N, C-alpha and C positions, 0 to 999 in steps of 0.2 A: 493462769489456771484454765481460762477458757480455751486457749490454744492447745493445751495438753489434752483436754477432753475431746476436742474436735479431732486431734490426731489419733487418739485411741479409737474413736468411732470409725474414722477412715481406715485404720489398719484392720479393725474387726470386719468391716464391710468388704474390704478388698479380699478377704479370705473366703467370702461367699462365692459359691459357684454359680455361674450363669446357666440358664436352661440349655443353651446350645452347647456350652462347654461340656456339660455332663452327657448330653445326648451324642456328642461326637466321640466320646471315649469308648473303648472296647467294652462289651458287656462283662460284668462281674460273673454272671451265670446266665445260662440260657436254658429255658424249660419248654417242654412240649406238652400241651394240654389237650384233652379231648373236649374241653369247654370252648364255646365260641368266643370270638373277640369281644362281642358285646357283653357276654356273661362275665368274662374275666374283668373287663374294664369296669362294669357296674359294681362288681364285688369290691375291687380295689378302691374305687371311688367312695363307696358306701362305708367301708371300714375305716377309711382315713378322712372322711368328710372333705373331700376335694373333688373337683370336676375331672372328667376324662376329656381329653382334647382329641378331636378328629384330625387326622393328617390326610394330605392329598393322595397318598399311596394306599389308602384303605386301612391303615393302622390307627391305633389309638395310643395316647400317651397319658400316663398318670404320674404326676410329680408330687413328691413329699418334700415340703420345705421346712427349714428351721425357723426359729422365731425372728430371724433377721431377713427372711425372704429368700435366702440362698437355697438352692436345690440340694437336698441331702441324698435322696433316692429317686430314681426314675425307672418306670416300668413302660417299655414299649411293647405293644401287643399287636402281632401281625396275624392275618389269616393264614392258616396252614391246613389244607384239606377241609375237613368238616370241623376241625378244632382250631388251635392257635399256637403260635410260638411266642413266648414271653422272654424278652431280653431285660434283665435286671441289672441296673447300674447303680453302684454304691459310691457316692462321693465321700461322705463321712457320716458319722452318727450310727445309731443302732435302731433297729425296729424289731419288734417281737415277731414270732413265727406265724402269727395268725393269718398273714397275707398268703401263706402257702395253701390255705384252704381255697383261696380264690382260683388257683390254677389246678386244683385237684390233688395236691399233695397234703399229707397229714401235717398238722401243726407239730413243731418240735416240742418235746416235753422236757 
């Protein structure tokens, strides 16, 4: 029985996406915002209770993880003029539309 439980856990965890795997895939959607990188990253971090990570290229990344630690959603925020470009990558799962407020779009109703 112990081996079956371990195998089930291993299979479940192998389905979890690594951070780099999600960041390497093509964006699900790309948005252009008049809000700055810092403003968008702070809002996404605040609404999801997760940190924004600084990247060497001046961008910020906000990761939304599932209960097993796998990355479900990734937001990469890049400087673009006086605003920002937000690349949204969806690996799996759902998230409400409140995050769209962070980039200046209205929440879906």
